[in-house]
Biotite code that builds the C-alpha atoms (Angstrom):
import biotite.structure as struc

atoms = struc.array([
    struc.Atom([-106.285, 70.744, -49.348], chain_id="A", res_id=1, res_name="MET", atom_name="CA", element="C"),
    struc.Atom([-102.939, 71.147, -49.948], chain_id="A", res_id=2, res_name="TYR", atom_name="CA", element="C"),
    struc.Atom([-102.424, 71.065, -46.107], chain_id="A", res_id=3, res_name="LYS", atom_name="CA", element="C"),
    struc.Atom([-103.701, 67.016, -45.891], chain_id="A", res_id=4, res_name="ASN", atom_name="CA", element="C"),
    struc.Atom([-101.169, 66.625, -49.178], chain_id="A", res_id=5, res_name="TYR", atom_name="CA", element="C"),
    struc.Atom([-97.824, 68.411, -46.599], chain_id="A", res_id=6, res_name="SER", atom_name="CA", element="C"),
    struc.Atom([-99.081, 66.397, -43.472], chain_id="A", res_id=7, res_name="VAL", atom_name="CA", element="C"),
    struc.Atom([-98.763, 63.277, -45.908], chain_id="A", res_id=8, res_name="ILE", atom_name="CA", element="C"),
    struc.Atom([-95.259, 63.990, -47.515], chain_id="A", res_id=9, res_name="VAL", atom_name="CA", element="C"),
    struc.Atom([-93.978, 64.848, -44.469], chain_id="A", res_id=10, res_name="VAL", atom_name="CA", element="C"),
    struc.Atom([-94.831, 61.655, -42.835], chain_id="A", res_id=11, res_name="ALA", atom_name="CA", element="C"),
    struc.Atom([-92.902, 59.617, -44.945], chain_id="A", res_id=12, res_name="PHE", atom_name="CA", element="C"),
    struc.Atom([-89.949, 61.519, -44.882], chain_id="A", res_id=13, res_name="LEU", atom_name="CA", element="C"),
    struc.Atom([-90.180, 61.064, -41.596], chain_id="A", res_id=14, res_name="LEU", atom_name="CA", element="C"),
    struc.Atom([-91.143, 57.406, -41.299], chain_id="A", res_id=15, res_name="SER", atom_name="CA", element="C"),
    struc.Atom([-87.353, 56.616, -42.180], chain_id="A", res_id=16, res_name="GLY", atom_name="CA", element="C"),
    struc.Atom([-89.020, 54.292, -45.332], chain_id="A", res_id=17, res_name="CYS", atom_name="CA", element="C"),
    struc.Atom([-85.976, 52.759, -46.958], chain_id="A", res_id=18, res_name="PRO", atom_name="CA", element="C"),
    struc.Atom([-84.924, 54.285, -50.456], chain_id="A", res_id=19, res_name="GLY", atom_name="CA", element="C"),
    struc.Atom([-82.525, 53.828, -52.744], chain_id="A", res_id=20, res_name="PRO", atom_name="CA", element="C"),
    struc.Atom([-80.009, 55.046, -50.562], chain_id="A", res_id=21, res_name="GLY", atom_name="CA", element="C"),
    struc.Atom([-79.936, 52.492, -47.747], chain_id="A", res_id=22, res_name="ASP", atom_name="CA", element="C"),
    struc.Atom([-78.987, 49.780, -48.995], chain_id="A", res_id=23, res_name="ARG", atom_name="CA", element="C"),
    struc.Atom([-78.528, 46.555, -47.002], chain_id="A", res_id=24, res_name="ILE", atom_name="CA", element="C"),
    struc.Atom([-75.326, 44.823, -47.575], chain_id="A", res_id=25, res_name="PRO", atom_name="CA", element="C"),
    struc.Atom([-75.630, 41.434, -49.136], chain_id="A", res_id=26, res_name="PRO", atom_name="CA", element="C"),
    struc.Atom([-74.782, 38.284, -47.510], chain_id="A", res_id=27, res_name="LYS", atom_name="CA", element="C"),
    struc.Atom([-71.216, 36.664, -48.464], chain_id="A", res_id=28, res_name="GLU", atom_name="CA", element="C"),
    struc.Atom([-70.632, 33.091, -47.877], chain_id="A", res_id=29, res_name="PRO", atom_name="CA", element="C"),
    struc.Atom([-68.876, 30.983, -45.145], chain_id="A", res_id=30, res_name="ALA", atom_name="CA", element="C"),
    struc.Atom([-67.686, 27.629, -45.233], chain_id="A", res_id=31, res_name="ASN", atom_name="CA", element="C"),
    struc.Atom([-67.998, 25.077, -43.203], chain_id="A", res_id=32, res_name="VAL", atom_name="CA", element="C"),
    struc.Atom([-65.543, 22.001, -42.199], chain_id="A", res_id=33, res_name="THR", atom_name="CA", element="C"),
    struc.Atom([-64.985, 19.706, -39.810], chain_id="A", res_id=34, res_name="LEU", atom_name="CA", element="C"),
    struc.Atom([-62.116, 20.761, -37.799], chain_id="A", res_id=35, res_name="LYS", atom_name="CA", element="C"),
    struc.Atom([-60.842, 18.411, -34.874], chain_id="A", res_id=36, res_name="ASP", atom_name="CA", element="C"),
    struc.Atom([-64.106, 16.813, -34.936], chain_id="A", res_id=37, res_name="ASN", atom_name="CA", element="C"),
    struc.Atom([-66.054, 19.950, -34.436], chain_id="A", res_id=38, res_name="GLN", atom_name="CA", element="C"),
    struc.Atom([-67.610, 22.734, -36.840], chain_id="A", res_id=39, res_name="ILE", atom_name="CA", element="C"),
    struc.Atom([-65.383, 25.502, -38.299], chain_id="A", res_id=40, res_name="CYS", atom_name="CA", element="C"),
    struc.Atom([-66.749, 27.984, -40.207], chain_id="A", res_id=41, res_name="ILE", atom_name="CA", element="C"),
    struc.Atom([-64.508, 30.492, -41.813], chain_id="A", res_id=42, res_name="THR", atom_name="CA", element="C"),
    struc.Atom([-64.422, 33.515, -44.459], chain_id="A", res_id=43, res_name="ALA", atom_name="CA", element="C"),
    struc.Atom([-61.927, 35.744, -45.515], chain_id="A", res_id=44, res_name="PRO", atom_name="CA", element="C"),
    struc.Atom([-61.039, 38.568, -43.345], chain_id="A", res_id=45, res_name="VAL", atom_name="CA", element="C"),
    struc.Atom([-59.213, 41.439, -43.137], chain_id="A", res_id=46, res_name="TYR", atom_name="CA", element="C"),
    struc.Atom([-57.113, 42.737, -40.564], chain_id="A", res_id=47, res_name="ALA", atom_name="CA", element="C"),
    struc.Atom([-58.885, 44.369, -37.991], chain_id="A", res_id=48, res_name="GLY", atom_name="CA", element="C"),
    struc.Atom([-62.366, 42.901, -38.628], chain_id="A", res_id=49, res_name="GLU", atom_name="CA", element="C"),
    struc.Atom([-63.838, 41.532, -35.668], chain_id="A", res_id=50, res_name="PHE", atom_name="CA", element="C"),
    struc.Atom([-67.433, 39.592, -34.980], chain_id="A", res_id=51, res_name="VAL", atom_name="CA", element="C"),
    struc.Atom([-70.213, 41.883, -33.270], chain_id="A", res_id=52, res_name="SER", atom_name="CA", element="C"),
    struc.Atom([-73.365, 39.355, -33.620], chain_id="A", res_id=53, res_name="SER", atom_name="CA", element="C"),
    struc.Atom([-74.175, 35.881, -34.323], chain_id="A", res_id=54, res_name="VAL", atom_name="CA", element="C"),
    struc.Atom([-77.060, 33.971, -35.006], chain_id="A", res_id=55, res_name="GLN", atom_name="CA", element="C"),
    struc.Atom([-77.437, 30.264, -35.480], chain_id="A", res_id=56, res_name="PHE", atom_name="CA", element="C"),
    struc.Atom([-80.336, 28.601, -35.335], chain_id="A", res_id=57, res_name="SER", atom_name="CA", element="C"),
    struc.Atom([-81.573, 24.708, -36.403], chain_id="A", res_id=58, res_name="ASP", atom_name="CA", element="C"),
    struc.Atom([-84.867, 25.771, -37.138], chain_id="A", res_id=59, res_name="GLY", atom_name="CA", element="C"),
    struc.Atom([-86.302, 24.644, -33.773], chain_id="A", res_id=60, res_name="GLU", atom_name="CA", element="C"),
    struc.Atom([-85.762, 25.727, -30.703], chain_id="A", res_id=61, res_name="ASN", atom_name="CA", element="C"),
    struc.Atom([-81.842, 25.620, -30.624], chain_id="A", res_id=62, res_name="ASN", atom_name="CA", element="C"),
    struc.Atom([-81.239, 29.284, -31.319], chain_id="A", res_id=63, res_name="ASN", atom_name="CA", element="C"),
    struc.Atom([-78.692, 31.609, -29.730], chain_id="A", res_id=64, res_name="LEU", atom_name="CA", element="C"),
    struc.Atom([-78.323, 35.148, -30.873], chain_id="A", res_id=65, res_name="LEU", atom_name="CA", element="C"),
    struc.Atom([-74.936, 36.988, -29.180], chain_id="A", res_id=66, res_name="LYS", atom_name="CA", element="C"),
    struc.Atom([-74.302, 40.761, -29.757], chain_id="A", res_id=67, res_name="THR", atom_name="CA", element="C"),
    struc.Atom([-70.718, 41.800, -28.316], chain_id="A", res_id=68, res_name="LEU", atom_name="CA", element="C"),
    struc.Atom([-71.316, 45.143, -28.401], chain_id="A", res_id=69, res_name="GLU", atom_name="CA", element="C"),
    struc.Atom([-69.210, 46.023, -25.883], chain_id="A", res_id=70, res_name="HIS", atom_name="CA", element="C"),
    struc.Atom([-66.419, 42.777, -26.425], chain_id="A", res_id=71, res_name="ASP", atom_name="CA", element="C"),
    struc.Atom([-66.264, 42.194, -29.620], chain_id="A", res_id=72, res_name="PRO", atom_name="CA", element="C"),
    struc.Atom([-64.063, 39.327, -31.071], chain_id="A", res_id=73, res_name="VAL", atom_name="CA", element="C"),
    struc.Atom([-61.494, 39.690, -33.602], chain_id="A", res_id=74, res_name="TYR", atom_name="CA", element="C"),
    struc.Atom([-60.699, 37.196, -35.502], chain_id="A", res_id=75, res_name="ILE", atom_name="CA", element="C"),
    struc.Atom([-58.217, 36.415, -38.571], chain_id="A", res_id=76, res_name="THR", atom_name="CA", element="C"),
    struc.Atom([-57.949, 35.119, -42.164], chain_id="A", res_id=77, res_name="ASN", atom_name="CA", element="C"),
    struc.Atom([-58.120, 31.196, -41.670], chain_id="A", res_id=78, res_name="GLY", atom_name="CA", element="C"),
    struc.Atom([-59.472, 31.139, -38.179], chain_id="A", res_id=79, res_name="GLN", atom_name="CA", element="C"),
    struc.Atom([-62.640, 29.617, -37.226], chain_id="A", res_id=80, res_name="CYS", atom_name="CA", element="C"),
    struc.Atom([-65.092, 31.469, -35.941], chain_id="A", res_id=81, res_name="LEU", atom_name="CA", element="C"),
    struc.Atom([-66.094, 31.530, -32.384], chain_id="A", res_id=82, res_name="PRO", atom_name="CA", element="C"),
    struc.Atom([-69.184, 28.985, -32.408], chain_id="A", res_id=83, res_name="THR", atom_name="CA", element="C"),
    struc.Atom([-69.524, 30.495, -28.556], chain_id="A", res_id=84, res_name="PHE", atom_name="CA", element="C"),
    struc.Atom([-70.268, 26.786, -27.368], chain_id="A", res_id=85, res_name="GLY", atom_name="CA", element="C"),
    struc.Atom([-73.335, 26.065, -29.950], chain_id="A", res_id=86, res_name="TYR", atom_name="CA", element="C"),
    struc.Atom([-74.732, 22.669, -29.367], chain_id="A", res_id=87, res_name="ASP", atom_name="CA", element="C"),
    struc.Atom([-74.658, 21.454, -32.741], chain_id="A", res_id=88, res_name="PHE", atom_name="CA", element="C"),
    struc.Atom([-76.430, 18.004, -32.625], chain_id="A", res_id=89, res_name="GLN", atom_name="CA", element="C"),
    struc.Atom([-76.353, 15.252, -35.773], chain_id="A", res_id=90, res_name="LYS", atom_name="CA", element="C"),
    struc.Atom([-79.767, 15.217, -37.729], chain_id="A", res_id=91, res_name="GLY", atom_name="CA", element="C"),
    struc.Atom([-80.177, 18.668, -38.136], chain_id="A", res_id=92, res_name="HIS", atom_name="CA", element="C"),
    struc.Atom([-80.338, 21.889, -41.419], chain_id="A", res_id=93, res_name="THR", atom_name="CA", element="C"),
    struc.Atom([-78.187, 24.801, -39.221], chain_id="A", res_id=94, res_name="TYR", atom_name="CA", element="C"),
    struc.Atom([-78.105, 28.234, -40.731], chain_id="A", res_id=95, res_name="THR", atom_name="CA", element="C"),
    struc.Atom([-75.442, 30.439, -39.208], chain_id="A", res_id=96, res_name="VAL", atom_name="CA", element="C"),
    struc.Atom([-75.460, 34.412, -39.789], chain_id="A", res_id=97, res_name="PHE", atom_name="CA", element="C"),
    struc.Atom([-71.804, 36.798, -38.680], chain_id="A", res_id=98, res_name="TYR", atom_name="CA", element="C"),
    struc.Atom([-72.110, 39.766, -38.530], chain_id="A", res_id=99, res_name="THR", atom_name="CA", element="C"),
    struc.Atom([-67.855, 41.527, -39.316], chain_id="A", res_id=100, res_name="ILE", atom_name="CA", element="C"),
    struc.Atom([-67.249, 45.043, -38.693], chain_id="A", res_id=101, res_name="GLU", atom_name="CA", element="C"),
    struc.Atom([-64.265, 47.036, -39.016], chain_id="A", res_id=102, res_name="LYS", atom_name="CA", element="C"),
    struc.Atom([-65.090, 50.001, -37.090], chain_id="A", res_id=103, res_name="ASN", atom_name="CA", element="C"),
    struc.Atom([-67.989, 52.004, -36.009], chain_id="A", res_id=104, res_name="ALA", atom_name="CA", element="C"),
    struc.Atom([-68.550, 54.369, -39.113], chain_id="A", res_id=105, res_name="THR", atom_name="CA", element="C"),
    struc.Atom([-67.904, 51.927, -41.865], chain_id="A", res_id=106, res_name="ASP", atom_name="CA", element="C"),
    struc.Atom([-71.169, 49.594, -42.329], chain_id="A", res_id=107, res_name="SER", atom_name="CA", element="C"),
    struc.Atom([-70.366, 45.653, -41.071], chain_id="A", res_id=108, res_name="GLY", atom_name="CA", element="C"),
    struc.Atom([-70.203, 42.913, -43.646], chain_id="A", res_id=109, res_name="ARG", atom_name="CA", element="C"),
    struc.Atom([-73.293, 39.775, -43.274], chain_id="A", res_id=110, res_name="TYR", atom_name="CA", element="C"),
    struc.Atom([-71.303, 36.355, -43.395], chain_id="A", res_id=111, res_name="LEU", atom_name="CA", element="C"),
    struc.Atom([-74.159, 32.759, -43.888], chain_id="A", res_id=112, res_name="SER", atom_name="CA", element="C"),
    struc.Atom([-73.444, 29.714, -44.146], chain_id="A", res_id=113, res_name="ALA", atom_name="CA", element="C"),
    struc.Atom([-76.344, 26.831, -43.591], chain_id="A", res_id=114, res_name="VAL", atom_name="CA", element="C"),
    struc.Atom([-75.410, 23.154, -43.568], chain_id="A", res_id=115, res_name="PHE", atom_name="CA", element="C"),
    struc.Atom([-76.842, 19.656, -42.429], chain_id="A", res_id=116, res_name="SER", atom_name="CA", element="C"),
    struc.Atom([-75.845, 16.982, -40.278], chain_id="A", res_id=117, res_name="THR", atom_name="CA", element="C"),
    struc.Atom([-78.660, 14.335, -41.216], chain_id="A", res_id=118, res_name="LYS", atom_name="CA", element="C"),
    struc.Atom([-75.938, 12.332, -43.620], chain_id="A", res_id=119, res_name="ASN", atom_name="CA", element="C"),
    struc.Atom([-72.331, 13.766, -42.376], chain_id="A", res_id=120, res_name="GLY", atom_name="CA", element="C"),
    struc.Atom([-71.996, 17.119, -42.937], chain_id="A", res_id=121, res_name="LEU", atom_name="CA", element="C"),
    struc.Atom([-72.764, 18.590, -46.148], chain_id="A", res_id=122, res_name="GLN", atom_name="CA", element="C"),
    struc.Atom([-72.825, 22.206, -46.604], chain_id="A", res_id=123, res_name="GLN", atom_name="CA", element="C"),
    struc.Atom([-75.493, 24.172, -48.871], chain_id="A", res_id=124, res_name="MET", atom_name="CA", element="C"),
    struc.Atom([-76.161, 27.606, -50.413], chain_id="A", res_id=125, res_name="ASN", atom_name="CA", element="C"),
    struc.Atom([-78.027, 30.075, -48.012], chain_id="A", res_id=126, res_name="PRO", atom_name="CA", element="C"),
])
């Protein structure tokens, strides 16, 4: 009987289930504006930080997921975050996510923004 309980306990310990020590960093809001008639996404960044992944979606079929594992894009504060040629079109609502990292040992930060191009550019709360 104790053997069965031991197997169950060991299975839970080895499964890697999230617990109180597994914190997912909260998403931080990014700002969306138009700059030179192009979408410009900005957020506070710190020296040495880089974009390690991006995800853009209009909720339909126009999606982009890009991981920059071997080719990170370094950014500076106030600079528009890269959009990698994503085709933002009028009349859609977009959700964007960026993973920002500083090094391999610290946990990254997640930036997000939700905005619409249906009636001009309107930013919404993520």
